[in-house]
C-alpha positions as a LaTeX table, in Angstrom:
\begin{tabular}{lrrr}
\hline
Residue & $x$ (\AA) & $y$ (\AA) & $z$ (\AA) \\
\hline
Unk1 & 38.92 & $-7.52$ & $-14.22$ \\
Unk2 & 35.17 & $-8.16$ & $-14.47$ \\
Unk3 & 32.39 & $-6.12$ & $-16.12$ \\
Unk4 & 29.31 & $-5.03$ & $-14.18$ \\
Unk5 & 26.18 & $-3.28$ & $-15.42$ \\
Unk6 & 23.84 & $-1.61$ & $-12.87$ \\
Unk7 & 20.17 & $-1.03$ & $-13.64$ \\
Unk8 & 19.30 & 2.10 & $-11.60$ \\
Unk9 & 22.89 & 2.93 & $-10.69$ \\
Unk10 & 22.19 & 6.36 & $-9.21$ \\
Unk11 & 20.71 & 5.46 & $-5.83$ \\
Unk12 & 22.69 & 5.66 & $-2.60$ \\
Unk13 & 23.06 & 1.88 & $-2.27$ \\
Unk14 & 23.74 & 0.94 & $-5.89$ \\
Unk15 & 26.14 & 3.84 & $-6.45$ \\
Unk16 & 28.19 & 2.77 & $-3.43$ \\
Unk17 & 28.61 & $-0.74$ & $-4.78$ \\
Unk18 & 29.53 & 0.65 & $-8.20$ \\
Unk19 & 32.13 & 3.00 & $-6.71$ \\
Unk20 & 33.69 & 0.16 & $-4.73$ \\
Unk21 & 34.03 & $-1.95$ & $-7.90$ \\
Unk22 & 35.57 & 0.92 & $-9.85$ \\
Unk23 & 38.18 & 1.47 & $-7.14$ \\
Unk24 & 38.87 & $-2.26$ & $-7.17$ \\
Unk25 & 39.75 & $-2.05$ & $-10.87$ \\
Unk26 & 36.57 & $-3.39$ & $-12.51$ \\
Unk27 & 34.63 & $-2.01$ & $-15.49$ \\
Unk28 & 31.27 & $-0.51$ & $-14.59$ \\
Unk29 & 28.36 & 0.69 & $-16.69$ \\
Unk30 & 24.79 & 1.51 & $-15.77$ \\
Unk31 & 21.65 & 3.50 & $-16.31$ \\
Unk32 & 19.07 & 5.48 & $-14.38$ \\
Unk33 & 15.97 & 7.53 & $-15.10$ \\
Unk34 & 17.65 & 10.81 & $-14.08$ \\
Unk35 & 21.10 & 12.24 & $-13.39$ \\
Unk36 & 22.40 & 12.72 & $-9.85$ \\
Unk37 & 25.47 & 13.77 & $-7.90$ \\
Unk38 & 26.22 & 10.09 & $-7.31$ \\
Unk39 & 26.24 & 9.39 & $-11.04$ \\
Unk40 & 28.56 & 12.35 & $-11.63$ \\
Unk41 & 31.10 & 10.89 & $-9.20$ \\
Unk42 & 30.88 & 7.47 & $-10.86$ \\
Unk43 & 31.54 & 9.01 & $-14.27$ \\
Unk44 & 34.60 & 10.74 & $-12.85$ \\
Unk45 & 35.89 & 7.30 & $-11.85$ \\
Unk46 & 35.34 & 5.90 & $-15.33$ \\
Unk47 & 31.82 & 4.48 & $-15.29$ \\
Unk48 & 29.72 & 4.63 & $-18.47$ \\
Unk49 & 26.23 & 5.76 & $-17.43$ \\
Unk50 & 23.19 & 6.35 & $-19.64$ \\
Unk51 & 20.14 & 8.33 & $-18.57$ \\
Unk52 & 17.03 & 6.31 & $-19.37$ \\
Unk53 & 16.52 & 2.55 & $-19.38$ \\
Unk54 & 17.11 & 1.06 & $-22.83$ \\
Unk55 & 17.89 & $-2.49$ & $-23.93$ \\
Unk56 & 20.85 & $-1.19$ & $-25.98$ \\
Unk57 & 22.56 & $-0.02$ & $-22.77$ \\
Unk58 & 23.30 & $-3.60$ & $-21.71$ \\
Unk59 & 26.82 & $-4.88$ & $-22.61$ \\
Unk60 & 26.95 & $-8.31$ & $-24.22$ \\
Unk61 & 29.27 & $-9.59$ & $-21.50$ \\
Unk62 & 28.62 & $-8.35$ & $-17.98$ \\
Unk63 & 27.18 & $-9.26$ & $-14.63$ \\
Unk64 & 23.92 & $-7.34$ & $-14.35$ \\
Unk65 & 23.05 & $-5.85$ & $-10.95$ \\
Unk66 & 19.47 & $-5.10$ & $-9.90$ \\
Unk67 & 17.68 & $-4.06$ & $-6.74$ \\
Unk68 & 14.33 & $-5.25$ & $-5.40$ \\
Unk69 & 12.71 & $-2.16$ & $-7.00$ \\
Unk70 & 13.51 & $-3.26$ & $-10.57$ \\
Unk71 & 10.46 & $-4.82$ & $-12.22$ \\
Unk72 & 10.55 & $-7.86$ & $-14.51$ \\
Unk73 & 9.48 & $-5.80$ & $-17.53$ \\
Unk74 & 12.41 & $-3.37$ & $-17.30$ \\
Unk75 & 13.86 & $-3.34$ & $-20.86$ \\
Unk76 & 17.43 & $-3.79$ & $-19.66$ \\
Unk77 & 16.52 & $-6.70$ & $-17.43$ \\
Unk78 & 14.59 & $-8.29$ & $-20.32$ \\
Unk79 & 17.65 & $-7.90$ & $-22.60$ \\
Unk80 & 19.99 & $-9.31$ & $-19.96$ \\
Unk81 & 17.84 & $-12.43$ & $-19.75$ \\
Unk82 & 17.76 & $-12.72$ & $-23.56$ \\
Unk83 & 21.56 & $-12.58$ & $-23.61$ \\
Unk84 & 21.81 & $-15.18$ & $-20.85$ \\
Unk85 & 23.79 & $-12.85$ & $-18.61$ \\
Unk86 & 24.32 & $-13.46$ & $-14.89$ \\
Unk87 & 21.83 & $-11.36$ & $-12.95$ \\
Unk88 & 22.73 & $-10.41$ & $-9.39$ \\
Unk89 & 20.54 & $-8.80$ & $-6.76$ \\
Unk90 & 22.58 & $-6.03$ & $-5.13$ \\
Unk91 & 22.79 & $-8.15$ & $-1.98$ \\
Unk92 & 24.47 & $-10.91$ & $-4.01$ \\
Unk93 & 27.07 & $-8.40$ & $-5.15$ \\
Unk94 & 27.69 & $-7.15$ & $-1.62$ \\
Unk95 & 28.06 & $-10.79$ & $-0.53$ \\
Unk96 & 30.67 & $-11.33$ & $-3.26$ \\
Unk97 & 32.52 & $-8.14$ & $-2.30$ \\
Unk98 & 32.52 & $-9.11$ & 1.39 \\
Unk99 & 33.76 & $-12.65$ & 0.67 \\
Unk100 & 36.56 & $-11.27$ & $-1.50$ \\
Unk101 & 37.51 & $-8.89$ & 1.31 \\
Unk102 & 37.61 & $-11.77$ & 3.80 \\
Unk103 & 39.65 & $-13.88$ & 1.39 \\
Unk104 & 42.15 & $-11.01$ & 1.26 \\
Unk105 & 42.45 & $-11.14$ & 5.06 \\
Unk106 & 40.10 & $-8.31$ & 6.00 \\
Unk107 & 37.84 & $-8.48$ & 9.07 \\
Unk108 & 34.23 & $-8.08$ & 7.89 \\
Unk109 & 32.08 & $-6.11$ & 10.36 \\
Unk110 & 28.40 & $-5.86$ & 9.43 \\
Unk111 & 25.94 & $-3.46$ & 11.08 \\
Unk112 & 22.25 & $-4.37$ & 11.07 \\
Unk113 & 18.96 & $-3.86$ & 12.89 \\
Unk114 & 15.74 & $-1.93$ & 12.42 \\
Unk115 & 17.31 & 1.45 & 13.25 \\
Unk116 & 20.77 & 2.99 & 13.28 \\
Unk117 & 22.60 & 0.73 & 10.84 \\
Unk118 & 23.54 & 3.60 & 8.50 \\
Unk119 & 24.84 & 5.72 & 11.38 \\
Unk120 & 26.76 & 2.87 & 13.04 \\
Unk121 & 28.33 & 1.56 & 9.83 \\
Unk122 & 29.18 & 5.13 & 8.85 \\
Unk123 & 30.63 & 6.02 & 12.24 \\
Unk124 & 32.80 & 2.88 & 12.25 \\
Unk125 & 34.03 & 3.63 & 8.73 \\
Unk126 & 34.65 & 7.28 & 9.59 \\
Unk127 & 36.73 & 6.79 & 12.73 \\
Unk128 & 38.81 & 4.04 & 11.10 \\
Unk129 & 39.49 & 6.23 & 8.06 \\
Unk130 & 40.28 & 9.35 & 10.12 \\
Unk131 & 42.49 & 7.20 & 12.35 \\
Unk132 & 44.62 & 6.20 & 9.36 \\
Unk133 & 43.52 & 2.55 & 9.28 \\
Unk134 & 42.40 & 2.70 & 5.60 \\
Unk135 & 39.19 & 0.68 & 5.86 \\
Unk136 & 37.13 & $-0.57$ & 2.94 \\
Unk137 & 33.42 & 0.07 & 3.33 \\
Unk138 & 30.00 & 0.12 & 1.67 \\
Unk139 & 27.58 & 2.21 & 3.73 \\
Unk140 & 24.02 & 3.42 & 3.22 \\
Unk141 & 24.77 & 7.13 & 3.47 \\
Unk142 & 27.40 & 9.78 & 2.79 \\
Unk143 & 30.14 & 10.11 & 5.41 \\
Unk144 & 30.83 & 13.66 & 6.63 \\
Unk145 & 34.11 & 15.22 & 5.47 \\
Unk146 & 35.05 & 12.08 & 3.53 \\
Unk147 & 32.03 & 12.75 & 1.28 \\
Unk148 & 31.53 & 9.19 & 0.04 \\
Unk149 & 29.38 & 6.15 & 0.78 \\
Unk150 & 31.99 & 3.55 & $-0.23$ \\
Unk151 & 35.68 & 3.01 & $-0.75$ \\
Unk152 & 38.14 & 0.21 & $-1.49$ \\
Unk153 & 41.44 & 0.48 & 0.43 \\
Unk154 & 44.16 & $-1.82$ & 1.72 \\
Unk155 & 43.44 & $-1.72$ & 5.47 \\
Unk156 & 42.45 & $-4.82$ & 7.43 \\
Unk157 & 38.78 & $-3.91$ & 8.01 \\
Unk158 & 35.73 & $-4.11$ & 5.73 \\
Unk159 & 32.59 & $-2.37$ & 7.02 \\
Unk160 & 29.11 & $-2.76$ & 5.56 \\
Unk161 & 25.52 & $-1.87$ & 6.31 \\
Unk162 & 23.43 & $-5.05$ & 6.07 \\
Unk163 & 19.81 & $-4.51$ & 5.09 \\
Unk164 & 17.07 & $-6.69$ & 6.54 \\
Unk165 & 14.13 & $-5.16$ & 4.63 \\
Unk166 & 13.87 & $-7.98$ & 2.07 \\
Unk167 & 15.43 & $-10.83$ & 4.06 \\
Unk168 & 18.75 & $-10.70$ & 2.23 \\
Unk169 & 20.70 & $-10.28$ & 5.47 \\
Unk170 & 20.86 & $-14.09$ & 5.64 \\
Unk171 & 23.29 & $-14.13$ & 2.70 \\
Unk172 & 26.25 & $-12.71$ & 4.60 \\
Unk173 & 28.81 & $-14.34$ & 6.88 \\
Unk174 & 30.47 & $-11.48$ & 8.78 \\
Unk175 & 33.29 & $-11.96$ & 11.25 \\
Unk176 & 31.38 & $-9.61$ & 13.54 \\
Unk177 & 27.63 & $-8.96$ & 13.20 \\
Unk178 & 26.21 & $-6.02$ & 15.16 \\
Unk179 & 22.44 & $-5.92$ & 15.69 \\
Unk180 & 21.38 & $-2.52$ & 17.00 \\
Unk181 & 17.75 & $-3.39$ & 17.72 \\
Unk182 & 14.80 & $-5.36$ & 16.39 \\
Unk183 & 11.27 & $-3.99$ & 15.89 \\
Unk184 & 8.39 & $-4.59$ & 13.54 \\
Unk185 & 9.00 & $-3.00$ & 10.15 \\
Unk186 & 8.81 & $-3.95$ & 6.46 \\
Unk187 & 5.57 & $-5.79$ & 7.08 \\
Unk188 & 5.04 & $-5.99$ & 3.32 \\
Unk189 & 7.81 & $-8.61$ & 3.37 \\
Unk190 & 7.55 & $-10.02$ & 6.91 \\
Unk191 & 3.92 & $-11.13$ & 6.70 \\
Unk192 & 3.92 & $-12.71$ & 10.19 \\
Unk193 & 5.54 & $-9.75$ & 11.89 \\
Unk194 & 8.14 & $-10.30$ & 14.61 \\
Unk195 & 8.12 & $-14.08$ & 14.27 \\
Unk196 & 9.35 & $-13.81$ & 10.68 \\
Unk197 & 11.90 & $-11.16$ & 11.63 \\
Unk198 & 13.26 & $-13.32$ & 14.45 \\
Unk199 & 13.58 & $-16.34$ & 12.14 \\
Unk200 & 15.48 & $-14.23$ & 9.60 \\
Unk201 & 17.89 & $-12.83$ & 12.17 \\
Unk202 & 18.48 & $-16.24$ & 13.74 \\
Unk203 & 19.52 & $-17.44$ & 10.28 \\
Unk204 & 21.88 & $-14.48$ & 10.01 \\
Unk205 & 23.29 & $-15.21$ & 13.46 \\
Unk206 & 23.99 & $-18.83$ & 12.52 \\
Unk207 & 26.31 & $-17.63$ & 9.73 \\
Unk208 & 28.23 & $-15.07$ & 11.80 \\
Unk209 & 31.36 & $-15.71$ & 13.85 \\
Unk210 & 30.70 & $-13.17$ & 16.61 \\
Unk211 & 27.42 & $-11.38$ & 17.36 \\
Unk212 & 27.08 & $-8.10$ & 19.27 \\
Unk213 & 23.60 & $-7.02$ & 20.39 \\
Unk214 & 21.89 & $-4.22$ & 22.26 \\
Unk215 & 20.96 & $-5.86$ & 25.56 \\
Unk216 & 18.38 & $-3.18$ & 26.37 \\
Unk217 & 16.24 & $-3.85$ & 23.29 \\
Unk218 & 13.15 & $-5.99$ & 23.86 \\
Unk219 & 13.09 & $-7.42$ & 20.34 \\
Unk220 & 16.63 & $-8.75$ & 20.60 \\
Unk221 & 15.71 & $-10.70$ & 23.72 \\
Unk222 & 13.71 & $-12.98$ & 21.41 \\
Unk223 & 16.93 & $-14.21$ & 19.77 \\
Unk224 & 18.87 & $-17.22$ & 20.99 \\
Unk225 & 22.64 & $-17.41$ & 20.95 \\
Unk226 & 25.91 & $-16.49$ & 22.60 \\
Unk227 & 26.22 & $-12.73$ & 22.35 \\
Unk228 & 28.57 & $-9.92$ & 23.27 \\
Unk229 & 26.23 & $-7.25$ & 24.65 \\
Unk230 & 26.10 & $-3.47$ & 24.95 \\
Unk231 & 23.65 & $-1.27$ & 26.84 \\
Unk232 & 22.99 & 1.02 & 29.77 \\
Unk233 & 21.98 & $-1.57$ & 32.33 \\
Unk234 & 23.66 & $-4.98$ & 32.49 \\
Unk235 & 25.96 & $-5.63$ & 29.51 \\
Unk236 & 29.53 & $-6.38$ & 28.47 \\
Unk237 & 29.91 & $-2.82$ & 27.14 \\
Unk238 & 28.11 & $-0.17$ & 29.17 \\
Unk239 & 27.68 & 3.60 & 28.89 \\
Unk240 & 27.70 & 5.36 & 32.27 \\
Unk241 & 27.72 & 8.93 & 33.56 \\
Unk242 & 25.94 & 10.31 & 30.48 \\
Unk243 & 25.88 & 14.12 & 30.33 \\
Unk244 & 24.05 & 16.20 & 27.72 \\
Unk245 & 24.70 & 19.79 & 26.72 \\
Unk246 & 23.60 & 21.68 & 23.62 \\
Unk247 & 27.09 & 21.29 & 22.15 \\
Unk248 & 27.91 & 17.67 & 23.01 \\
Unk249 & 27.07 & 14.42 & 24.77 \\
Unk250 & 29.73 & 12.79 & 26.94 \\
Unk251 & 29.84 & 9.41 & 28.72 \\
Unk252 & 32.16 & 6.74 & 30.05 \\
Unk253 & 32.33 & 3.33 & 28.38 \\
Unk254 & 33.05 & 0.28 & 30.49 \\
Unk255 & 34.16 & $-3.03$ & 29.03 \\
Unk256 & 33.20 & $-5.88$ & 31.37 \\
Unk257 & 33.19 & $-3.50$ & 34.35 \\
Unk258 & 36.57 & $-1.94$ & 33.51 \\
Unk259 & 36.72 & 1.66 & 32.28 \\
Unk260 & 37.66 & 1.53 & 28.61 \\
Unk261 & 37.45 & 5.19 & 27.63 \\
Unk262 & 35.50 & 8.42 & 27.92 \\
Unk263 & 33.74 & 9.49 & 24.74 \\
Unk264 & 32.38 & 12.82 & 23.58 \\
Unk265 & 30.11 & 13.13 & 20.54 \\
Unk266 & 28.43 & 16.04 & 18.77 \\
Unk267 & 25.32 & 14.02 & 17.92 \\
Unk268 & 22.32 & 14.53 & 20.17 \\
Unk269 & 19.98 & 11.98 & 21.71 \\
Unk270 & 20.12 & 8.77 & 23.69 \\
Unk271 & 19.90 & 6.74 & 20.47 \\
Unk272 & 23.29 & 8.13 & 19.46 \\
Unk273 & 24.76 & 7.01 & 22.78 \\
Unk274 & 23.64 & 3.50 & 21.81 \\
Unk275 & 24.99 & 3.94 & 18.28 \\
Unk276 & 28.39 & 5.00 & 19.59 \\
Unk277 & 28.41 & 2.17 & 22.12 \\
Unk278 & 27.71 & $-0.35$ & 19.34 \\
Unk279 & 30.64 & 0.93 & 17.28 \\
Unk280 & 33.05 & 0.99 & 20.21 \\
Unk281 & 32.09 & $-2.59$ & 21.12 \\
Unk282 & 32.51 & $-3.81$ & 17.54 \\
Unk283 & 35.87 & $-2.14$ & 16.96 \\
Unk284 & 37.24 & $-3.18$ & 20.34 \\
Unk285 & 36.19 & $-6.79$ & 19.72 \\
Unk286 & 37.91 & $-6.56$ & 16.31 \\
Unk287 & 41.18 & $-5.58$ & 17.97 \\
Unk288 & 41.14 & $-1.82$ & 17.32 \\
Unk289 & 42.54 & 0.45 & 20.03 \\
Unk290 & 39.51 & 2.72 & 20.34 \\
Unk291 & 41.29 & 5.01 & 22.81 \\
Unk292 & 43.36 & 6.29 & 19.86 \\
Unk293 & 40.20 & 7.18 & 17.94 \\
Unk294 & 38.48 & 9.28 & 20.63 \\
Unk295 & 38.84 & 12.62 & 18.85 \\
Unk296 & 37.33 & 11.21 & 15.67 \\
Unk297 & 34.19 & 10.13 & 17.48 \\
Unk298 & 33.71 & 13.76 & 18.44 \\
Unk299 & 34.41 & 15.16 & 14.96 \\
Unk300 & 31.77 & 12.88 & 13.38 \\
Unk301 & 28.79 & 15.14 & 12.63 \\
Unk302 & 26.39 & 12.44 & 11.47 \\
Unk303 & 25.53 & 10.75 & 8.18 \\
Unk304 & 23.80 & 12.51 & 5.33 \\
Unk305 & 20.02 & 12.69 & 5.93 \\
Unk306 & 20.44 & 11.92 & 9.64 \\
Unk307 & 19.34 & 15.12 & 11.39 \\
Unk308 & 21.32 & 17.03 & 8.77 \\
Unk309 & 21.06 & 20.79 & 8.66 \\
Unk310 & 20.27 & 21.67 & 5.04 \\
Unk311 & 19.12 & 25.28 & 5.10 \\
Unk312 & 18.94 & 28.45 & 7.17 \\
Unk313 & 17.19 & 31.69 & 6.28 \\
Unk314 & 15.35 & 34.52 & 8.06 \\
Unk315 & 16.12 & 32.96 & 11.46 \\
Unk316 & 14.57 & 29.63 & 10.42 \\
Unk317 & 16.62 & 26.41 & 10.38 \\
Unk318 & 15.70 & 23.39 & 8.25 \\
Unk319 & 16.88 & 19.87 & 8.98 \\
Unk320 & 16.53 & 16.71 & 6.89 \\
Unk321 & 16.10 & 13.34 & 8.56 \\
Unk322 & 15.58 & 9.90 & 7.02 \\
Unk323 & 13.44 & 8.76 & 9.97 \\
Unk324 & 10.44 & 6.87 & 8.61 \\
Unk325 & 9.64 & 4.47 & 11.48 \\
Unk326 & 7.91 & 5.60 & 14.71 \\
Unk327 & 10.91 & 4.77 & 16.88 \\
Unk328 & 13.24 & 6.74 & 14.61 \\
Unk329 & 10.91 & 9.74 & 14.52 \\
Unk330 & 10.55 & 9.66 & 18.30 \\
Unk331 & 14.34 & 9.54 & 18.75 \\
Unk332 & 14.95 & 12.40 & 16.31 \\
Unk333 & 12.32 & 14.66 & 17.88 \\
Unk334 & 13.51 & 13.82 & 21.39 \\
Unk335 & 17.05 & 14.89 & 20.44 \\
Unk336 & 15.73 & 18.04 & 18.72 \\
Unk337 & 13.57 & 18.91 & 21.74 \\
Unk338 & 16.59 & 18.73 & 24.05 \\
Unk339 & 18.57 & 20.97 & 21.71 \\
Unk340 & 15.99 & 23.55 & 20.56 \\
Unk341 & 12.91 & 23.28 & 22.79 \\
Unk342 & 9.61 & 21.70 & 21.82 \\
Unk343 & 7.85 & 24.99 & 21.07 \\
Unk344 & 10.30 & 25.76 & 18.22 \\
Unk345 & 10.04 & 22.44 & 16.40 \\
Unk346 & 7.94 & 22.09 & 13.24 \\
Unk347 & 7.91 & 18.44 & 12.17 \\
Unk348 & 6.99 & 17.81 & 8.52 \\
Unk349 & 6.21 & 14.11 & 8.14 \\
Unk350 & 5.99 & 12.34 & 4.79 \\
Unk351 & 4.71 & 8.79 & 5.47 \\
Unk352 & 6.80 & 6.24 & 3.55 \\
Unk353 & 4.77 & 3.40 & 2.01 \\
Unk354 & 1.12 & 2.64 & 2.65 \\
Unk355 & 1.94 & $-0.75$ & 4.17 \\
Unk356 & 4.18 & 0.80 & 6.83 \\
Unk357 & 1.65 & 3.50 & 7.70 \\
Unk358 & $-1.09$ & 0.87 & 8.00 \\
Unk359 & 0.86 & $-1.66$ & 10.09 \\
Unk360 & 2.34 & 0.96 & 12.47 \\
Unk361 & $-0.55$ & 3.46 & 12.52 \\
Unk362 & $-0.98$ & 3.59 & 16.30 \\
Unk363 & 2.77 & 3.74 & 16.91 \\
Unk364 & 3.09 & 6.67 & 14.50 \\
Unk365 & 0.34 & 8.49 & 16.41 \\
Unk366 & 2.53 & 8.36 & 19.54 \\
Unk367 & 5.76 & 9.46 & 17.81 \\
Unk368 & 5.27 & 13.24 & 17.63 \\
Unk369 & 4.94 & 14.27 & 21.29 \\
Unk370 & 8.16 & 16.33 & 21.19 \\
Unk371 & 7.13 & 18.53 & 18.26 \\
Unk372 & 5.45 & 21.89 & 18.80 \\
Unk373 & 3.72 & 21.60 & 15.43 \\
Unk374 & 3.21 & 18.68 & 13.03 \\
Unk375 & 2.56 & 18.85 & 9.28 \\
Unk376 & 1.60 & 15.65 & 7.43 \\
Unk377 & 2.17 & 15.44 & 3.67 \\
Unk378 & 0.89 & 12.91 & 1.15 \\
Unk379 & 2.18 & 9.33 & 1.43 \\
Unk380 & 5.33 & 8.56 & $-0.55$ \\
Unk381 & 4.18 & 5.29 & $-2.06$ \\
Unk382 & 7.53 & 4.07 & $-3.46$ \\
Unk383 & 6.47 & 1.13 & $-5.63$ \\
Unk384 & 3.22 & 0.41 & $-3.74$ \\
Unk385 & $-0.41$ & 0.81 & $-4.67$ \\
Unk386 & $-2.67$ & 2.85 & $-2.39$ \\
Unk387 & $-4.56$ & 1.02 & 0.38 \\
Unk388 & $-8.22$ & 1.87 & 0.90 \\
Unk389 & $-8.77$ & 3.72 & 4.18 \\
Unk390 & $-5.06$ & 4.53 & 4.66 \\
Unk391 & $-4.26$ & 8.15 & 3.86 \\
Unk392 & $-2.32$ & 11.12 & 5.18 \\
Unk393 & $-5.55$ & 13.09 & 5.55 \\
Unk394 & $-7.04$ & 10.46 & 7.86 \\
Unk395 & $-3.78$ & 10.05 & 9.77 \\
Unk396 & $-3.53$ & 13.79 & 10.33 \\
Unk397 & $-7.11$ & 13.79 & 11.58 \\
Unk398 & $-6.31$ & 11.01 & 14.07 \\
Unk399 & $-3.13$ & 12.83 & 15.16 \\
Unk400 & $-4.57$ & 15.69 & 17.19 \\
Unk401 & $-3.24$ & 19.21 & 16.52 \\
Unk402 & $-1.56$ & 18.22 & 13.25 \\
Unk403 & $-2.15$ & 19.74 & 9.83 \\
Unk404 & $-2.44$ & 17.97 & 6.48 \\
Unk405 & $-0.93$ & 19.71 & 3.43 \\
Unk406 & $-1.42$ & 17.96 & 0.11 \\
Unk407 & 0.58 & 18.17 & $-3.09$ \\
Unk408 & 4.23 & 17.94 & $-4.05$ \\
Unk409 & 6.95 & 18.98 & $-1.60$ \\
Unk410 & 7.31 & 22.21 & $-3.59$ \\
Unk411 & 3.60 & 22.90 & $-3.03$ \\
Unk412 & 3.93 & 21.97 & 0.66 \\
Unk413 & 6.82 & 24.44 & 0.98 \\
Unk414 & 4.83 & 27.25 & $-0.66$ \\
Unk415 & 1.92 & 26.75 & 1.75 \\
Unk416 & 4.11 & 26.24 & 4.82 \\
Unk417 & 6.55 & 29.12 & 4.40 \\
Unk418 & 4.18 & 32.03 & 5.24 \\
Unk419 & 3.23 & 30.33 & 8.52 \\
Unk420 & 6.83 & 29.98 & 9.79 \\
Unk421 & 8.45 & 32.45 & 12.15 \\
Unk422 & 11.94 & 33.32 & 13.34 \\
Unk423 & 13.31 & 30.66 & 15.70 \\
Unk424 & 11.40 & 27.78 & 14.08 \\
Unk425 & 13.35 & 24.57 & 13.51 \\
Unk426 & 11.73 & 22.71 & 10.60 \\
Unk427 & 12.51 & 18.98 & 10.45 \\
Unk428 & 11.60 & 17.01 & 7.33 \\
Unk429 & 10.97 & 13.39 & 8.30 \\
Unk430 & 10.79 & 10.51 & 5.83 \\
Unk431 & 12.62 & 8.40 & 3.25 \\
Unk432 & 11.10 & 9.93 & 0.12 \\
Unk433 & 10.97 & 13.31 & $-1.61$ \\
Unk434 & 10.74 & 15.14 & 1.72 \\
Unk435 & 14.53 & 15.42 & 1.46 \\
Unk436 & 13.99 & 18.40 & $-0.90$ \\
Unk437 & 12.00 & 20.40 & 1.66 \\
Unk438 & 14.87 & 22.74 & 2.61 \\
Unk439 & 15.62 & 23.58 & $-1.01$ \\
Unk440 & 11.94 & 24.10 & $-1.79$ \\
Unk441 & 11.43 & 26.39 & 1.22 \\
Unk442 & 14.37 & 28.52 & 0.09 \\
Unk443 & 13.00 & 28.60 & $-3.46$ \\
Unk444 & 9.55 & 29.61 & $-2.20$ \\
Unk445 & 11.17 & 32.36 & $-0.12$ \\
Unk446 & 12.97 & 33.76 & $-3.15$ \\
Unk447 & 9.74 & 33.82 & $-5.17$ \\
Unk448 & 7.85 & 35.48 & $-2.28$ \\
Unk449 & 10.46 & 38.21 & $-1.90$ \\
\hline
\end{tabular}
């Protein structure tokens, strides 16, 4: 049994790794700047967690886990170096976990790509768990019903979301690597754009036993290799006869021109047809009888923060969506438009990082066509410094018929609430504090009444 100490243990990614280790019988400690529901669950499992970063929190014997966001002057990281402790990036820990799973005979399926990796890894984990196959998994979001982002069990499958944002995807050697799509993103890391992304993914491909790609995605056509493909046109796994209603989406899936199964899902939008197709292809290639899991595909309601309904009051619905790239925003609003009608949709966009807004400015301007109204809030900078000439005010000005509301999300909610009307569907879009919009709108409503 090993000891692990997490600096910033409370985030969705770090908490999942910590939970997995606890269920695998290891000792876990950690710290974060504030409490959270994820930390509460870890404490229930036996983790020792301190609020606030302090050098005294670091055990004298432990592997110390950090993320890219942890700076060199963090007091716990400084102490770990003074003690000569092993310091792991979280991707190194996931690599270790995956290799241990493979050594135990599990099939490691990794989901990657610019968009959809949280939904596809979560959907795969969900249907395997609901189907009684006891998978182990570390995903980037909370699974519906199961209410966790990670678990360690004795089934023969290990599922993980593999992040490409900082190039660490090259560390893994999955039995099956799924690449949903490839587009320009994270240009703060990939300085040469698509050429750097392609090089990174070709490295990842070289370490994977079987690779499954979306054959309809232009970016993936830049990769070289022998692939199993999925798509709507010409591919090994194809979705045909797609039908949309407000309640469900249904389609047939063909495997190499033979009907494999008919699938129904609750999730809206063409992007979720692709997501489902990716999961079916991966599980079928891994030897799972997907026909026995059909009902679980339908009962999957989507991952936390993926078009998740978070509030409803006075005839107004509020949804939370992690979309922070133009393609993701476009897909979310397209699905919402089909379900609710463009005129009812109020999109509240919080740009995530100045570098992303700058590099994808023109693409963002084209992403909001399916919203009846667009609100732009201040940029969520994450760990970045502001960039001269790049601001939400200017972006809103360039995006015709949008409105800029400054201040915290609580202040945005206070200003927005009086302008909403019955039948509006408010969708918070972004990877930052916009996730609190539903709660803040409700709070503002209580104060107003």
